[in-house]
N, C-alpha and C positions, 0 to 999 in steps of 0.2 A: 345315388341322390341323397341317401341318408348320410353318407360320408361327407359329401359337400356341405350339407346343412350343418353337421356337427363342426366341420372346419370353420365355417362362417361364424357360428355361435362362439366357438373358442376364440376366434379373432376378436369379436366384440367384447368378450370377457377380458382378454388381455388388455385391450384398449381402455376398458372401464377401470381396471385395477392399476393401470400404469400411472404412477404419481411423479414421473420424471418431469422436471421443468425444462422445456425446450424452446420457449419463446417469451417475449415480454408480455404477451397477452395472457399466458398462463400465470405469470407473477401477479398481474393486475386482478385476475380472477380470484386469486388466493388472498391478496393483501388489500384489494380495493382499487377502484379506477383512479383515485386521487393520488396514488403512490407515484412520485416522480421517478423517471428512469434516467439515469446518467449516461447509459450507453452499454455496449457489449463489445467483447473482443473475440476474434476467431480462435479456434484451437489450432495450434501450430506444432508440428512434429519435428523431431530431430534438431532442436534448437542448438544443442551442444556441437553439432557438426558445422555450424556457420563459422567461416574463417574470419572472425572479427575479434577485436580486443575484448568486447563485452557482447557475447552472442545474443543475449536476450534483450539488449537495449535497442529496440527496433527503431525508435524515433531518431537515433543517431546513425545507426547502420544504414538505414534506407528510408530517408524522410518522406519519399514519395509513395511508399508502399501503402496498401490498404490497411494493414495492421497498424502502421504508424498513424494514419489518419483516424483510426478508431480511438487510439490513446489520446490524441490531441482533442478529439471530440469530447471525450469524458472530461479532460482537463478544462475545456471551455465551458462545459455544462456546470461543473463545480463552481467555476468563477462567475458565471453570468446568469444561470437559469434558476438558481436557488433564491429563496425569499430574503436571505440575509448574507452579508459579506462573510466569506470563509477565508480565514488566514491560517489558523491552526487546525489541522485535520488529520484523521487516521483512516486508513483503509484496512479492513480486516477480513478474516475468513473464519469459518467454523472449524475447519480441520487443517492439518498440514498439507503441503504440496498442492494447494488449490490455485496458486498463482498470485498470491497476495503481494509478495515482495516484487515480482516482475511488474505488476500493475503500478505499485508505488514508485518504483524507480523510473519507469517510463513516463508517468505523469509528472514527476519532479523534473525530469530532463526536458519534457515538453515545455513546462513553464520557464525553465532556465534558458532554453534555446530561443524563447520568445522575448527574452530580455528581463525577466523577473529574477530577483535574488531568492534563492531557494536553499533551505537546509533540510537534510534528511536525518532524523534522529532514529537510531536503532535502539528501540526500547524492549526488544526481545532478549532478555538476559539468559534465557534457557538455551536458545538456539539462534544466536544472532546471524543474520544473513546478508546484511547490506554490504559489508566489506568484501565478503566472498563473491557477491554479485559483480563487484567492480574489480575483482582479481587483486585485492589489496591484502597485505599482511595484517594480522590482528594488532590493533593499536594497543599500546601499553596504558594509555590514559584516555579517558572519555567521559561520558555523562556521569557515571557513578563517582568517578574521582572528583569531578567538579562539584557534585552535589554533597559529597561526604567530606572530602578533604580540601574543599575550596580552591582547587586548582583552577587558574583562570581559563575561561572558555577558549581564549585564543590559542592556548597550548593543546587543546583537545580536538579542535575542528580540523578536518582534513578535506583537501580538494581531490576528488577521485580521478579527474582527468582534465588535462589542459584544453581539451577540445570543447568543454562546456565550463567556461570560467565562472559562471554565476551559480554553479551547483556545488554545494558543500555537504559534508557528512559529519555528524556528531556520533562517533561509535560508542558502544557501551563501556569500554574500558575494562576495569577489573571485574565488573559484574557484581551482583548482589543476590543474596538468598532471600531478601525481604523486599521485593519491588513495591509491595503495597505501601510500606512505610516511606519509601523514597518518593513515590508519586503523591503522597499526602504531606510531604515536608514543605516547609516554607521556602527552603532553598530551591526546590524544583520549580515552585511558582516564580521565584525570582529569575531563574534561568530562562523559563518560557517568556517572561516579560522582557528580558534583555534581547532575546532572539527576535521577538516581534518588532522591536524597535529597529532592527538591522535588516531583517529579511521580509520579503513580500509574502512568502509561504513557509510555514513550519510544518513539515509532514512527518508523522511519527509511525514507525513500523513496530507493532507490538505482537505478542504471541497470539495464536488462534484462540478463539473464545473457549474452546473445549479443553484447552491446556493450561490456561492461566486465569486467575481471578482478579488480577491487578487492573484490568481494563475498567472496572467500575470506578476505581480511584483515579485513573487517568482521564476518564471522560469529562470530569469537571473542568479540565484545562482546554477542551476542544471546542471549536466553533462548529465542527461537523464531523460526522462519523459515517 
């Protein structure tokens, strides 16, 4: 009897000290009931074993799958459920390997497959991942080259796949050791302004918050984060 009682007490203790976030209700308990929820995605194992051109691009590989529907739901909530129009946005994470780039690419593809013109900007100069996600070789010119050397954007933008003609990529190009200065520059503001005139959505992939300080400077260009 004593052993059972101690086991039950130990179970309650573990439950009381467990701070793992397992549901939207837990998030609202921590951040408040008014915090909007854009959605959730399932955990998927063995993505690399999928025999597709882009294994993690679920909305293209299997549009009718539940995981694809989850990404489309998030995309729709960004577009229609928030109090203001979102055109330039970033999706971020605290640490690496949390699925940030996978979410960004699937949401961008969902918009493009729905008829919207979308450009993905790879703003992570430390560890760019957009091109590798789409199995592309590293581009010689990109965002940094356009911002610093005034190379026309038309020469830097890439179409990752003919299957989604409305989806384009602006790779980092040569990269920079001072992304803070780039995001603060007038030239970067001009680039964002030009892209807003052409594309329905401008989505920026930037480094995790624990690895880079430039997001503070990038945030002023965003409609939503």
